[in-house]
PDB file with SEQRES, HELIX, SHEET and CRYST1 records, atoms N, CA, C and O in Angstrom:
SEQRES   1 A   81  MET ASN LYS ALA TYR ILE VAL LYS CYS LYS CYS GLY GLY          
SEQRES   2 A   81  MET VAL ALA ALA VAL MET ASP ASN PRO ASN HIS LYS GLU          
SEQRES   3 A   81  ASP THR ALA LYS GLU VAL ALA GLY CYS ILE GLN ALA GLY          
SEQRES   4 A   81  TYR THR VAL GLU ARG VAL ASP CYS GLU VAL VAL ARG ASN          
SEQRES   5 A   81  THR GLU TRP CYS LYS CYS LYS PRO GLN LYS SER LYS GLY          
SEQRES   6 A   81  THR LEU PRO LEU ASN ASP GLY SER SER SER PRO GLU ARG          
SEQRES   7 A   81  SER ARG ILE                                                  
HELIX    1 AA1 PRO A   22  HIS A   24  5                                   3    
HELIX    2 AA2 LYS A   25  GLN A   37  1                                  13    
HELIX    3 AA3 CYS A   47  ASN A   52  1                                   6    
SHEET    1 AA1 3 MET A  14  MET A  19  0                                        
SHEET    2 AA1 3 LYS A   3  LYS A   8 -1                                        
SHEET    3 AA1 3 THR A  41  ASP A  46 -1                                        
SHEET    1 AA2 2 THR A  66  PRO A  68  0                                        
SHEET    2 AA2 2 ARG A  78  ARG A  80 -1                                        
CRYST1    1.000    1.000    1.000  90.00  90.00  90.00 P 1           1          
ATOM      1  N   MET A   1      -2.268  -2.254  15.307  1.00  0.00           N  
ATOM      2  CA  MET A   1      -3.062  -3.234  14.570  1.00  0.00           C  
ATOM      3  C   MET A   1      -2.857  -3.046  13.086  1.00  0.00           C  
ATOM      4  O   MET A   1      -2.769  -1.920  12.598  1.00  0.00           O  
ATOM      5  N   ASN A   2      -2.782  -4.160  12.367  1.00  0.00           N  
ATOM      6  CA  ASN A   2      -2.609  -4.121  10.904  1.00  0.00           C  
ATOM      7  C   ASN A   2      -3.865  -3.639  10.224  1.00  0.00           C  
ATOM      8  O   ASN A   2      -4.972  -3.896  10.698  1.00  0.00           O  
ATOM      9  N   LYS A   3      -3.700  -2.923   9.085  1.00  0.00           N  
ATOM     10  CA  LYS A   3      -4.798  -2.339   8.378  1.00  0.00           C  
ATOM     11  C   LYS A   3      -4.918  -3.014   6.952  1.00  0.00           C  
ATOM     12  O   LYS A   3      -3.966  -3.581   6.417  1.00  0.00           O  
ATOM     13  N   ALA A   4      -6.099  -2.910   6.421  1.00  0.00           N  
ATOM     14  CA  ALA A   4      -6.350  -3.397   5.065  1.00  0.00           C  
ATOM     15  C   ALA A   4      -7.425  -2.521   4.410  1.00  0.00           C  
ATOM     16  O   ALA A   4      -8.123  -1.762   5.082  1.00  0.00           O  
ATOM     17  N   TYR A   5      -7.535  -2.639   3.142  1.00  0.00           N  
ATOM     18  CA  TYR A   5      -8.566  -1.935   2.371  1.00  0.00           C  
ATOM     19  C   TYR A   5      -9.582  -3.014   1.968  1.00  0.00           C  
ATOM     20  O   TYR A   5      -9.192  -4.059   1.448  1.00  0.00           O  
ATOM     21  N   ILE A   6     -10.856  -2.777   2.197  1.00  0.00           N  
ATOM     22  CA  ILE A   6     -11.917  -3.661   1.728  1.00  0.00           C  
ATOM     23  C   ILE A   6     -12.624  -2.993   0.602  1.00  0.00           C  
ATOM     24  O   ILE A   6     -12.890  -1.792   0.662  1.00  0.00           O  
ATOM     25  N   VAL A   7     -12.940  -3.738  -0.433  1.00  0.00           N  
ATOM     26  CA  VAL A   7     -13.618  -3.229  -1.596  1.00  0.00           C  
ATOM     27  C   VAL A   7     -15.032  -3.866  -1.554  1.00  0.00           C  
ATOM     28  O   VAL A   7     -15.198  -5.084  -1.476  1.00  0.00           O  
ATOM     29  N   LYS A   8     -16.059  -2.942  -1.614  1.00  0.00           N  
ATOM     30  CA  LYS A   8     -17.437  -3.404  -1.491  1.00  0.00           C  
ATOM     31  C   LYS A   8     -18.231  -3.130  -2.693  1.00  0.00           C  
ATOM     32  O   LYS A   8     -18.086  -2.090  -3.335  1.00  0.00           O  
ATOM     33  N   CYS A   9     -19.074  -4.055  -3.010  1.00  0.00           N  
ATOM     34  CA  CYS A   9     -20.068  -3.949  -4.076  1.00  0.00           C  
ATOM     35  C   CYS A   9     -21.227  -3.116  -3.583  1.00  0.00           C  
ATOM     36  O   CYS A   9     -21.374  -2.908  -2.378  1.00  0.00           O  
ATOM     37  N   LYS A  10     -22.071  -2.627  -4.517  1.00  0.00           N  
ATOM     38  CA  LYS A  10     -23.226  -1.802  -4.111  1.00  0.00           C  
ATOM     39  C   LYS A  10     -24.204  -2.659  -3.267  1.00  0.00           C  
ATOM     40  O   LYS A  10     -25.005  -2.119  -2.503  1.00  0.00           O  
ATOM     41  N   CYS A  11     -24.129  -3.991  -3.415  1.00  0.00           N  
ATOM     42  CA  CYS A  11     -25.011  -4.836  -2.610  1.00  0.00           C  
ATOM     43  C   CYS A  11     -24.576  -4.824  -1.122  1.00  0.00           C  
ATOM     44  O   CYS A  11     -25.291  -5.310  -0.246  1.00  0.00           O  
ATOM     45  N   GLY A  12     -23.363  -4.244  -0.869  1.00  0.00           N  
ATOM     46  CA  GLY A  12     -22.815  -4.198   0.539  1.00  0.00           C  
ATOM     47  C   GLY A  12     -21.811  -5.274   0.873  1.00  0.00           C  
ATOM     48  O   GLY A  12     -21.129  -5.201   1.895  1.00  0.00           O  
ATOM     49  N   GLY A  13     -21.715  -6.286   0.006  1.00  0.00           N  
ATOM     50  CA  GLY A  13     -20.772  -7.363   0.264  1.00  0.00           C  
ATOM     51  C   GLY A  13     -19.379  -7.032  -0.207  1.00  0.00           C  
ATOM     52  O   GLY A  13     -19.181  -6.260  -1.146  1.00  0.00           O  
ATOM     53  N   MET A  14     -18.425  -7.628   0.459  1.00  0.00           N  
ATOM     54  CA  MET A  14     -17.008  -7.450   0.084  1.00  0.00           C  
ATOM     55  C   MET A  14     -16.671  -8.272  -1.141  1.00  0.00           C  
ATOM     56  O   MET A  14     -17.015  -9.452  -1.216  1.00  0.00           O  
ATOM     57  N   VAL A  15     -15.982  -7.641  -2.128  1.00  0.00           N  
ATOM     58  CA  VAL A  15     -15.540  -8.351  -3.333  1.00  0.00           C  
ATOM     59  C   VAL A  15     -14.029  -8.530  -3.361  1.00  0.00           C  
ATOM     60  O   VAL A  15     -13.507  -9.312  -4.155  1.00  0.00           O  
ATOM     61  N   ALA A  16     -13.325  -7.803  -2.493  1.00  0.00           N  
ATOM     62  CA  ALA A  16     -11.831  -7.946  -2.449  1.00  0.00           C  
ATOM     63  C   ALA A  16     -11.317  -7.255  -1.172  1.00  0.00           C  
ATOM     64  O   ALA A  16     -11.982  -6.439  -0.534  1.00  0.00           O  
ATOM     65  N   ALA A  17     -10.072  -7.657  -0.860  1.00  0.00           N  
ATOM     66  CA  ALA A  17      -9.399  -7.012   0.300  1.00  0.00           C  
ATOM     67  C   ALA A  17      -7.927  -6.903  -0.082  1.00  0.00           C  
ATOM     68  O   ALA A  17      -7.354  -7.805  -0.692  1.00  0.00           O  
ATOM     69  N   VAL A  18      -7.344  -5.793   0.287  1.00  0.00           N  
ATOM     70  CA  VAL A  18      -5.932  -5.539   0.009  1.00  0.00           C  
ATOM     71  C   VAL A  18      -5.277  -5.170   1.359  1.00  0.00           C  
ATOM     72  O   VAL A  18      -5.731  -4.269   2.065  1.00  0.00           O  
ATOM     73  N   MET A  19      -4.186  -5.905   1.692  1.00  0.00           N  
ATOM     74  CA  MET A  19      -3.472  -5.548   2.895  1.00  0.00           C  
ATOM     75  C   MET A  19      -2.711  -4.229   2.685  1.00  0.00           C  
ATOM     76  O   MET A  19      -2.156  -3.992   1.612  1.00  0.00           O  
ATOM     77  N   ASP A  20      -2.690  -3.379   3.715  1.00  0.00           N  
ATOM     78  CA  ASP A  20      -1.967  -2.121   3.641  1.00  0.00           C  
ATOM     79  C   ASP A  20      -0.572  -2.403   4.171  1.00  0.00           C  
ATOM     80  O   ASP A  20      -0.292  -2.218   5.355  1.00  0.00           O  
ATOM     81  N   ASN A  21       0.276  -2.842   3.298  1.00  0.00           N  
ATOM     82  CA  ASN A  21       1.660  -3.215   3.652  1.00  0.00           C  
ATOM     83  C   ASN A  21       2.625  -2.083   3.199  1.00  0.00           C  
ATOM     84  O   ASN A  21       2.694  -1.784   2.006  1.00  0.00           O  
ATOM     85  N   PRO A  22       3.342  -1.477   4.106  1.00  0.00           N  
ATOM     86  CA  PRO A  22       4.233  -0.369   3.772  1.00  0.00           C  
ATOM     87  C   PRO A  22       5.311  -0.730   2.772  1.00  0.00           C  
ATOM     88  O   PRO A  22       5.832   0.135   2.068  1.00  0.00           O  
ATOM     89  N   ASN A  23       5.656  -2.052   2.708  1.00  0.00           N  
ATOM     90  CA  ASN A  23       6.630  -2.515   1.730  1.00  0.00           C  
ATOM     91  C   ASN A  23       6.119  -2.580   0.277  1.00  0.00           C  
ATOM     92  O   ASN A  23       6.877  -2.777  -0.673  1.00  0.00           O  
ATOM     93  N   HIS A  24       4.779  -2.402   0.162  1.00  0.00           N  
ATOM     94  CA  HIS A  24       4.199  -2.547  -1.193  1.00  0.00           C  
ATOM     95  C   HIS A  24       3.228  -1.378  -1.421  1.00  0.00           C  
ATOM     96  O   HIS A  24       2.102  -1.580  -1.876  1.00  0.00           O  
ATOM     97  N   LYS A  25       3.674  -0.152  -1.100  1.00  0.00           N  
ATOM     98  CA  LYS A  25       2.794   1.000  -1.209  1.00  0.00           C  
ATOM     99  C   LYS A  25       2.325   1.222  -2.667  1.00  0.00           C  
ATOM    100  O   LYS A  25       1.145   1.495  -2.887  1.00  0.00           O  
ATOM    101  N   GLU A  26       3.216   1.112  -3.651  1.00  0.00           N  
ATOM    102  CA  GLU A  26       2.841   1.360  -5.017  1.00  0.00           C  
ATOM    103  C   GLU A  26       1.810   0.347  -5.501  1.00  0.00           C  
ATOM    104  O   GLU A  26       0.840   0.712  -6.165  1.00  0.00           O  
ATOM    105  N   ASP A  27       2.021  -0.938  -5.165  1.00  0.00           N  
ATOM    106  CA  ASP A  27       1.082  -1.965  -5.646  1.00  0.00           C  
ATOM    107  C   ASP A  27      -0.270  -1.757  -4.980  1.00  0.00           C  
ATOM    108  O   ASP A  27      -1.314  -1.855  -5.625  1.00  0.00           O  
ATOM    109  N   THR A  28      -0.240  -1.464  -3.658  1.00  0.00           N  
ATOM    110  CA  THR A  28      -1.476  -1.230  -2.934  1.00  0.00           C  
ATOM    111  C   THR A  28      -2.265  -0.027  -3.543  1.00  0.00           C  
ATOM    112  O   THR A  28      -3.475  -0.109  -3.756  1.00  0.00           O  
ATOM    113  N   ALA A  29      -1.567   1.042  -3.804  1.00  0.00           N  
ATOM    114  CA  ALA A  29      -2.147   2.247  -4.395  1.00  0.00           C  
ATOM    115  C   ALA A  29      -2.804   1.929  -5.762  1.00  0.00           C  
ATOM    116  O   ALA A  29      -3.908   2.378  -6.068  1.00  0.00           O  
ATOM    117  N   LYS A  30      -2.085   1.152  -6.543  1.00  0.00           N  
ATOM    118  CA  LYS A  30      -2.589   0.800  -7.879  1.00  0.00           C  
ATOM    119  C   LYS A  30      -3.836  -0.050  -7.788  1.00  0.00           C  
ATOM    120  O   LYS A  30      -4.767   0.184  -8.559  1.00  0.00           O  
ATOM    121  N   GLU A  31      -3.915  -0.999  -6.918  1.00  0.00           N  
ATOM    122  CA  GLU A  31      -5.068  -1.846  -6.772  1.00  0.00           C  
ATOM    123  C   GLU A  31      -6.272  -1.071  -6.248  1.00  0.00           C  
ATOM    124  O   GLU A  31      -7.381  -1.178  -6.771  1.00  0.00           O  
ATOM    125  N   VAL A  32      -6.020  -0.285  -5.194  1.00  0.00           N  
ATOM    126  CA  VAL A  32      -7.094   0.550  -4.641  1.00  0.00           C  
ATOM    127  C   VAL A  32      -7.628   1.547  -5.619  1.00  0.00           C  
ATOM    128  O   VAL A  32      -8.838   1.766  -5.689  1.00  0.00           O  
ATOM    129  N   ALA A  33      -6.747   2.162  -6.383  1.00  0.00           N  
ATOM    130  CA  ALA A  33      -7.208   3.128  -7.392  1.00  0.00           C  
ATOM    131  C   ALA A  33      -7.987   2.491  -8.469  1.00  0.00           C  
ATOM    132  O   ALA A  33      -8.940   3.094  -8.960  1.00  0.00           O  
ATOM    133  N   GLY A  34      -7.635   1.262  -8.888  1.00  0.00           N  
ATOM    134  CA  GLY A  34      -8.366   0.535  -9.893  1.00  0.00           C  
ATOM    135  C   GLY A  34      -9.800   0.230  -9.425  1.00  0.00           C  
ATOM    136  O   GLY A  34     -10.758   0.357 -10.188  1.00  0.00           O  
ATOM    137  N   CYS A  35      -9.922  -0.176  -8.144  1.00  0.00           N  
ATOM    138  CA  CYS A  35     -11.213  -0.482  -7.592  1.00  0.00           C  
ATOM    139  C   CYS A  35     -12.101   0.768  -7.530  1.00  0.00           C  
ATOM    140  O   CYS A  35     -13.296   0.698  -7.814  1.00  0.00           O  
ATOM    141  N   ILE A  36     -11.523   1.889  -7.164  1.00  0.00           N  
ATOM    142  CA  ILE A  36     -12.265   3.149  -7.088  1.00  0.00           C  
ATOM    143  C   ILE A  36     -12.694   3.570  -8.456  1.00  0.00           C  
ATOM    144  O   ILE A  36     -13.826   4.017  -8.641  1.00  0.00           O  
ATOM    145  N   GLN A  37     -11.828   3.440  -9.413  1.00  0.00           N  
ATOM    146  CA  GLN A  37     -12.136   3.779 -10.801  1.00  0.00           C  
ATOM    147  C   GLN A  37     -13.315   2.923 -11.350  1.00  0.00           C  
ATOM    148  O   GLN A  37     -14.137   3.400 -12.132  1.00  0.00           O  
ATOM    149  N   ALA A  38     -13.362   1.661 -10.914  1.00  0.00           N  
ATOM    150  CA  ALA A  38     -14.400   0.766 -11.375  1.00  0.00           C  
ATOM    151  C   ALA A  38     -15.699   1.045 -10.628  1.00  0.00           C  
ATOM    152  O   ALA A  38     -16.705   0.396 -10.914  1.00  0.00           O  
ATOM    153  N   GLY A  39     -15.720   2.005  -9.659  1.00  0.00           N  
ATOM    154  CA  GLY A  39     -16.963   2.382  -9.011  1.00  0.00           C  
ATOM    155  C   GLY A  39     -17.260   1.717  -7.693  1.00  0.00           C  
ATOM    156  O   GLY A  39     -18.359   1.840  -7.153  1.00  0.00           O  
ATOM    157  N   TYR A  40     -16.278   1.015  -7.180  1.00  0.00           N  
ATOM    158  CA  TYR A  40     -16.461   0.331  -5.908  1.00  0.00           C  
ATOM    159  C   TYR A  40     -16.211   1.294  -4.719  1.00  0.00           C  
ATOM    160  O   TYR A  40     -15.509   2.297  -4.850  1.00  0.00           O  
ATOM    161  N   THR A  41     -16.786   0.968  -3.605  1.00  0.00           N  
ATOM    162  CA  THR A  41     -16.512   1.705  -2.378  1.00  0.00           C  
ATOM    163  C   THR A  41     -15.299   0.992  -1.673  1.00  0.00           C  
ATOM    164  O   THR A  41     -15.281  -0.229  -1.518  1.00  0.00           O  
ATOM    165  N   VAL A  42     -14.353   1.770  -1.283  1.00  0.00           N  
ATOM    166  CA  VAL A  42     -13.147   1.214  -0.675  1.00  0.00           C  
ATOM    167  C   VAL A  42     -12.968   1.809   0.732  1.00  0.00           C  
ATOM    168  O   VAL A  42     -13.004   3.030   0.890  1.00  0.00           O  
ATOM    169  N   GLU A  43     -12.788   1.007   1.698  1.00  0.00           N  
ATOM    170  CA  GLU A  43     -12.627   1.461   3.085  1.00  0.00           C  
ATOM    171  C   GLU A  43     -11.341   0.934   3.680  1.00  0.00           C  
ATOM    172  O   GLU A  43     -11.005  -0.229   3.455  1.00  0.00           O  
ATOM    173  N   ARG A  44     -10.591   1.753   4.445  1.00  0.00           N  
ATOM    174  CA  ARG A  44      -9.423   1.307   5.195  1.00  0.00           C  
ATOM    175  C   ARG A  44      -9.915   0.900   6.562  1.00  0.00           C  
ATOM    176  O   ARG A  44     -10.523   1.705   7.267  1.00  0.00           O  
ATOM    177  N   VAL A  45      -9.663  -0.336   6.950  1.00  0.00           N  
ATOM    178  CA  VAL A  45     -10.129  -0.890   8.211  1.00  0.00           C  
ATOM    179  C   VAL A  45      -9.079  -1.743   8.883  1.00  0.00           C  
ATOM    180  O   VAL A  45      -8.053  -2.055   8.279  1.00  0.00           O  
ATOM    181  N   ASP A  46      -9.314  -2.118  10.098  1.00  0.00           N  
ATOM    182  CA  ASP A  46      -8.511  -3.064  10.809  1.00  0.00           C  
ATOM    183  C   ASP A  46      -8.664  -4.462  10.157  1.00  0.00           C  
ATOM    184  O   ASP A  46      -9.744  -4.805   9.675  1.00  0.00           O  
ATOM    185  N   CYS A  47      -7.596  -5.248  10.147  1.00  0.00           N  
ATOM    186  CA  CYS A  47      -7.703  -6.544   9.533  1.00  0.00           C  
ATOM    187  C   CYS A  47      -8.810  -7.477  10.113  1.00  0.00           C  
ATOM    188  O   CYS A  47      -9.332  -8.366   9.440  1.00  0.00           O  
ATOM    189  N   GLU A  48      -9.112  -7.228  11.333  1.00  0.00           N  
ATOM    190  CA  GLU A  48     -10.204  -8.034  12.010  1.00  0.00           C  
ATOM    191  C   GLU A  48     -11.546  -7.767  11.297  1.00  0.00           C  
ATOM    192  O   GLU A  48     -12.389  -8.658  11.199  1.00  0.00           O  
ATOM    193  N   VAL A  49     -11.730  -6.549  10.811  1.00  0.00           N  
ATOM    194  CA  VAL A  49     -12.993  -6.207  10.110  1.00  0.00           C  
ATOM    195  C   VAL A  49     -13.062  -7.023   8.803  1.00  0.00           C  
ATOM    196  O   VAL A  49     -14.157  -7.440   8.423  1.00  0.00           O  
ATOM    197  N   VAL A  50     -11.946  -7.266   8.106  1.00  0.00           N  
ATOM    198  CA  VAL A  50     -11.979  -8.012   6.919  1.00  0.00           C  
ATOM    199  C   VAL A  50     -12.479  -9.436   7.229  1.00  0.00           C  
ATOM    200  O   VAL A  50     -13.303  -9.993   6.504  1.00  0.00           O  
ATOM    201  N   ARG A  51     -11.961  -9.999   8.316  1.00  0.00           N  
ATOM    202  CA  ARG A  51     -12.343 -11.359   8.671  1.00  0.00           C  
ATOM    203  C   ARG A  51     -13.834 -11.481   8.986  1.00  0.00           C  
ATOM    204  O   ARG A  51     -14.411 -12.559   8.846  1.00  0.00           O  
ATOM    205  N   ASN A  52     -14.455 -10.386   9.408  1.00  0.00           N  
ATOM    206  CA  ASN A  52     -15.865 -10.456   9.838  1.00  0.00           C  
ATOM    207  C   ASN A  52     -16.824  -9.822   8.826  1.00  0.00           C  
ATOM    208  O   ASN A  52     -18.014  -9.699   9.114  1.00  0.00           O  
ATOM    209  N   THR A  53     -16.336  -9.421   7.652  1.00  0.00           N  
ATOM    210  CA  THR A  53     -17.238  -8.776   6.635  1.00  0.00           C  
ATOM    211  C   THR A  53     -17.748  -9.886   5.726  1.00  0.00           C  
ATOM    212  O   THR A  53     -17.008 -10.788   5.332  1.00  0.00           O  
ATOM    213  N   GLU A  54     -19.059  -9.789   5.400  1.00  0.00           N  
ATOM    214  CA  GLU A  54     -19.674 -10.739   4.511  1.00  0.00           C  
ATOM    215  C   GLU A  54     -19.209 -10.493   3.065  1.00  0.00           C  
ATOM    216  O   GLU A  54     -18.974  -9.365   2.634  1.00  0.00           O  
ATOM    217  N   TRP A  55     -19.093 -11.609   2.354  1.00  0.00           N  
ATOM    218  CA  TRP A  55     -18.724 -11.509   0.921  1.00  0.00           C  
ATOM    219  C   TRP A  55     -19.922 -11.147   0.073  1.00  0.00           C  
ATOM    220  O   TRP A  55     -21.069 -11.396   0.443  1.00  0.00           O  
ATOM    221  N   CYS A  56     -19.646 -10.579  -1.027  1.00  0.00           N  
ATOM    222  CA  CYS A  56     -20.701 -10.199  -2.043  1.00  0.00           C  
ATOM    223  C   CYS A  56     -21.448 -11.477  -2.444  1.00  0.00           C  
ATOM    224  O   CYS A  56     -20.843 -12.534  -2.626  1.00  0.00           O  
ATOM    225  N   LYS A  57     -22.770 -11.357  -2.578  1.00  0.00           N  
ATOM    226  CA  LYS A  57     -23.640 -12.453  -2.965  1.00  0.00           C  
ATOM    227  C   LYS A  57     -23.976 -12.449  -4.489  1.00  0.00           C  
ATOM    228  O   LYS A  57     -24.695 -13.319  -4.981  1.00  0.00           O  
ATOM    229  N   CYS A  58     -23.438 -11.456  -5.200  1.00  0.00           N  
ATOM    230  CA  CYS A  58     -23.697 -11.397  -6.614  1.00  0.00           C  
ATOM    231  C   CYS A  58     -23.050 -12.570  -7.285  1.00  0.00           C  
ATOM    232  O   CYS A  58     -22.042 -13.080  -6.795  1.00  0.00           O  
ATOM    233  N   LYS A  59     -23.621 -13.037  -8.443  1.00  0.00           N  
ATOM    234  CA  LYS A  59     -23.141 -14.179  -9.126  1.00  0.00           C  
ATOM    235  C   LYS A  59     -21.720 -13.993  -9.559  1.00  0.00           C  
ATOM    236  O   LYS A  59     -21.414 -12.993 -10.209  1.00  0.00           O  
ATOM    237  N   PRO A  60     -20.797 -14.942  -9.220  1.00  0.00           N  
ATOM    238  CA  PRO A  60     -19.359 -14.764  -9.560  1.00  0.00           C  
ATOM    239  C   PRO A  60     -19.064 -14.990 -11.056  1.00  0.00           C  
ATOM    240  O   PRO A  60     -19.776 -15.711 -11.755  1.00  0.00           O  
ATOM    241  N   GLN A  61     -18.000 -14.351 -11.500  1.00  0.00           N  
ATOM    242  CA  GLN A  61     -17.529 -14.484 -12.870  1.00  0.00           C  
ATOM    243  C   GLN A  61     -16.740 -15.795 -12.983  1.00  0.00           C  
ATOM    244  O   GLN A  61     -16.099 -16.225 -12.024  1.00  0.00           O  
ATOM    245  N   LYS A  62     -16.790 -16.408 -14.133  1.00  0.00           N  
ATOM    246  CA  LYS A  62     -16.089 -17.651 -14.352  1.00  0.00           C  
ATOM    247  C   LYS A  62     -14.590 -17.480 -14.498  1.00  0.00           C  
ATOM    248  O   LYS A  62     -13.841 -18.346 -14.046  1.00  0.00           O  
ATOM    249  N   SER A  63     -14.121 -16.409 -15.104  1.00  0.00           N  
ATOM    250  CA  SER A  63     -12.704 -16.223 -15.385  1.00  0.00           C  
ATOM    251  C   SER A  63     -12.037 -15.507 -14.171  1.00  0.00           C  
ATOM    252  O   SER A  63     -12.708 -14.841 -13.382  1.00  0.00           O  
ATOM    253  N   LYS A  64     -10.749 -15.663 -14.060  1.00  0.00           N  
ATOM    254  CA  LYS A  64      -9.969 -15.089 -12.979  1.00  0.00           C  
ATOM    255  C   LYS A  64      -9.786 -13.576 -13.219  1.00  0.00           C  
ATOM    256  O   LYS A  64      -9.901 -13.115 -14.355  1.00  0.00           O  
ATOM    257  N   GLY A  65      -9.507 -12.818 -12.174  1.00  0.00           N  
ATOM    258  CA  GLY A  65      -9.160 -11.445 -12.293  1.00  0.00           C  
ATOM    259  C   GLY A  65     -10.286 -10.455 -12.471  1.00  0.00           C  
ATOM    260  O   GLY A  65     -10.049  -9.319 -12.881  1.00  0.00           O  
ATOM    261  N   THR A  66     -11.532 -10.869 -12.167  1.00  0.00           N  
ATOM    262  CA  THR A  66     -12.635 -10.002 -12.359  1.00  0.00           C  
ATOM    263  C   THR A  66     -13.460  -9.875 -11.088  1.00  0.00           C  
ATOM    264  O   THR A  66     -13.468 -10.777 -10.250  1.00  0.00           O  
ATOM    265  N   LEU A  67     -14.142  -8.773 -10.953  1.00  0.00           N  
ATOM    266  CA  LEU A  67     -15.047  -8.527  -9.823  1.00  0.00           C  
ATOM    267  C   LEU A  67     -16.448  -8.316 -10.318  1.00  0.00           C  
ATOM    268  O   LEU A  67     -16.617  -7.938 -11.477  1.00  0.00           O  
ATOM    269  N   PRO A  68     -17.464  -8.534  -9.519  1.00  0.00           N  
ATOM    270  CA  PRO A  68     -18.852  -8.331  -9.986  1.00  0.00           C  
ATOM    271  C   PRO A  68     -19.017  -6.855 -10.392  1.00  0.00           C  
ATOM    272  O   PRO A  68     -18.343  -5.960  -9.882  1.00  0.00           O  
ATOM    273  N   LEU A  69     -19.955  -6.650 -11.342  1.00  0.00           N  
ATOM    274  CA  LEU A  69     -20.300  -5.303 -11.694  1.00  0.00           C  
ATOM    275  C   LEU A  69     -20.810  -4.644 -10.445  1.00  0.00           C  
ATOM    276  O   LEU A  69     -21.456  -5.297  -9.625  1.00  0.00           O  
ATOM    277  N   ASN A  70     -20.546  -3.393 -10.276  1.00  0.00           N  
ATOM    278  CA  ASN A  70     -20.910  -2.724  -8.985  1.00  0.00           C  
ATOM    279  C   ASN A  70     -22.334  -2.143  -9.027  1.00  0.00           C  
ATOM    280  O   ASN A  70     -22.544  -0.968  -8.728  1.00  0.00           O  
ATOM    281  N   ASP A  71     -23.292  -2.974  -9.397  1.00  0.00           N  
ATOM    282  CA  ASP A  71     -24.650  -2.557  -9.492  1.00  0.00           C  
ATOM    283  C   ASP A  71     -25.584  -3.248  -8.534  1.00  0.00           C  
ATOM    284  O   ASP A  71     -26.780  -2.959  -8.526  1.00  0.00           O  
ATOM    285  N   GLY A  72     -25.072  -4.152  -7.726  1.00  0.00           N  
ATOM    286  CA  GLY A  72     -25.873  -4.851  -6.750  1.00  0.00           C  
ATOM    287  C   GLY A  72     -26.726  -5.929  -7.327  1.00  0.00           C  
ATOM    288  O   GLY A  72     -27.483  -6.579  -6.605  1.00  0.00           O  
ATOM    289  N   SER A  73     -26.622  -6.139  -8.626  1.00  0.00           N  
ATOM    290  CA  SER A  73     -27.445  -7.186  -9.250  1.00  0.00           C  
ATOM    291  C   SER A  73     -26.745  -8.530  -9.275  1.00  0.00           C  
ATOM    292  O   SER A  73     -25.595  -8.651  -8.852  1.00  0.00           O  
ATOM    293  N   SER A  74     -27.425  -9.511  -9.759  1.00  0.00           N  
ATOM    294  CA  SER A  74     -26.774 -10.855  -9.868  1.00  0.00           C  
ATOM    295  C   SER A  74     -26.479 -11.178 -11.326  1.00  0.00           C  
ATOM    296  O   SER A  74     -26.547 -12.333 -11.748  1.00  0.00           O  
ATOM    297  N   SER A  75     -26.139 -10.097 -12.117  1.00  0.00           N  
ATOM    298  CA  SER A  75     -25.804 -10.261 -13.492  1.00  0.00           C  
ATOM    299  C   SER A  75     -24.508 -11.016 -13.650  1.00  0.00           C  
ATOM    300  O   SER A  75     -23.584 -10.809 -12.863  1.00  0.00           O  
ATOM    301  N   PRO A  76     -24.403 -11.906 -14.665  1.00  0.00           N  
ATOM    302  CA  PRO A  76     -23.157 -12.632 -14.828  1.00  0.00           C  
ATOM    303  C   PRO A  76     -22.049 -11.757 -15.458  1.00  0.00           C  
ATOM    304  O   PRO A  76     -20.891 -12.174 -15.470  1.00  0.00           O  
ATOM    305  N   GLU A  77     -22.366 -10.586 -15.968  1.00  0.00           N  
ATOM    306  CA  GLU A  77     -21.401  -9.698 -16.519  1.00  0.00           C  
ATOM    307  C   GLU A  77     -20.490  -9.142 -15.386  1.00  0.00           C  
ATOM    308  O   GLU A  77     -20.931  -8.954 -14.252  1.00  0.00           O  
ATOM    309  N   ARG A  78     -19.239  -8.895 -15.728  1.00  0.00           N  
ATOM    310  CA  ARG A  78     -18.373  -8.436 -14.684  1.00  0.00           C  
ATOM    311  C   ARG A  78     -17.479  -7.292 -15.238  1.00  0.00           C  
ATOM    312  O   ARG A  78     -17.345  -7.089 -16.445  1.00  0.00           O  
ATOM    313  N   SER A  79     -16.901  -6.592 -14.306  1.00  0.00           N  
ATOM    314  CA  SER A  79     -15.978  -5.512 -14.648  1.00  0.00           C  
ATOM    315  C   SER A  79     -14.584  -5.899 -14.308  1.00  0.00           C  
ATOM    316  O   SER A  79     -14.273  -6.280 -13.179  1.00  0.00           O  
ATOM    317  N   ARG A  80     -13.721  -5.793 -15.331  1.00  0.00           N  
ATOM    318  CA  ARG A  80     -12.282  -6.203 -15.155  1.00  0.00           C  
ATOM    319  C   ARG A  80     -11.514  -5.006 -14.583  1.00  0.00           C  
ATOM    320  O   ARG A  80     -11.714  -3.877 -15.031  1.00  0.00           O  
ATOM    321  N   ILE A  81     -10.654  -5.235 -13.617  1.00  0.00           N  
ATOM    322  CA  ILE A  81      -9.833  -4.161 -13.065  1.00  0.00           C  
ATOM    323  C   ILE A  81      -8.437  -4.356 -13.564  1.00  0.00           C  
ATOM    324  O   ILE A  81      -7.549  -3.571 -13.234  1.00  0.00           O  
TER     325      ILE A  81                                                      
END                                                                             
């Protein structure tokens, strides 16, 4: 079964998912490391888990390339990875 990394906010919702593709090991490692550095919980799971995980309910950022602050609040401020 294919694997992926899910990135979770402190609220428990998923804020991102990264496929664990052997052809892109360096890119995957860089993305996962950035999420961990930003304080998110990262789990390696079956792809089916990604499809069934609820998304973060924190207020989304207006600009691209950002994730919610990992504080479980609905603050409009975001952390850039």
